[in-house]
C-alpha positions as CSV (number, residue, x, y, z in Angstrom):
1,M,143.6,119.2,84.6
2,K,144.9,120.5,81.3
3,S,148.4,121.4,80.2
4,K,149.5,124.0,77.6
5,A,153.0,124.2,76.1
6,T,154.4,127.7,76.1
7,K,157.8,129.6,76.1
8,K,159.1,131.7,79.0
9,L,161.8,134.3,78.5
10,V,164.6,134.4,81.0
11,R,167.0,137.4,81.0
12,E,170.2,138.0,82.8
13,G,172.4,140.9,81.9
14,D,173.0,140.9,78.1
15,L,171.8,137.3,77.7
16,A,168.3,135.9,77.2
17,A,166.9,132.4,76.7
18,E,163.6,131.0,75.5
19,V,162.6,128.0,77.7
20,D,159.9,125.6,76.7
21,V,157.6,124.9,79.7
22,N,154.1,123.6,80.3
23,L,151.5,125.7,82.1
24,V,149.1,123.5,84.1
25,D,145.5,124.7,84.3
26,A,143.6,123.1,87.2
27,E,140.4,123.9,89.0
28,G,140.7,126.4,91.8
29,G,143.8,127.6,93.3
30,W,146.4,129.7,91.5
31,A,146.0,128.3,88.0
32,P,147.8,128.3,85.6
33,Y,151.0,127.3,87.2
34,L,154.4,125.6,86.4
35,S,155.3,122.1,87.4
36,L,158.2,121.8,89.9
37,D,160.5,120.5,87.1
38,D,159.7,123.4,84.8
39,A,160.3,125.9,87.6
40,N,163.7,124.2,88.4
41,K,164.6,124.3,84.7
42,L,163.9,128.1,84.6
43,D,166.1,128.5,87.7
44,D,168.9,126.4,86.1
45,V,168.8,128.5,82.9
46,R,168.9,131.7,85.0
47,E,172.0,130.4,86.9
48,A,173.7,129.4,83.7
49,L,173.1,132.8,82.1
50,R,174.2,134.6,85.3
51,A,177.5,132.7,85.2
52,G,177.9,133.4,81.5
53,D,177.7,129.7,80.7
54,V,176.0,129.9,77.3
55,K,176.8,126.2,76.4
56,R,174.9,125.0,79.5
57,A,172.0,127.4,79.0
58,S,171.6,126.3,75.4
59,R,171.3,122.6,76.5
60,L,168.4,123.6,78.8
61,A,166.7,126.3,76.6
62,S,165.4,126.1,73.1
63,R,167.2,129.4,72.1
64,V,169.8,131.7,73.7
65,Y,170.3,135.3,72.6
66,R,172.9,137.9,73.3
67,L,171.2,141.3,73.6
68,T,172.8,144.3,71.9
69,P,171.7,147.9,72.7
70,V,170.7,150.0,69.8
71,T,171.3,153.8,69.8
72,A,168.5,155.8,68.3
């Protein structure tokens, strides 16, 4: 079983966060997959963004962004 570090992007409304996770690559099954802890971390970040709690989201994620629409 191997593990690969990567970033997942979580977006809620006008907020987005980069979350560091590890993808686990195992023989058979539905590989690669997230560990339960990483899946819970993504859920926690999504909840914080949905509530507008940028401070909490920034503790769990490596970066938090506010998205601004651009008119062409």
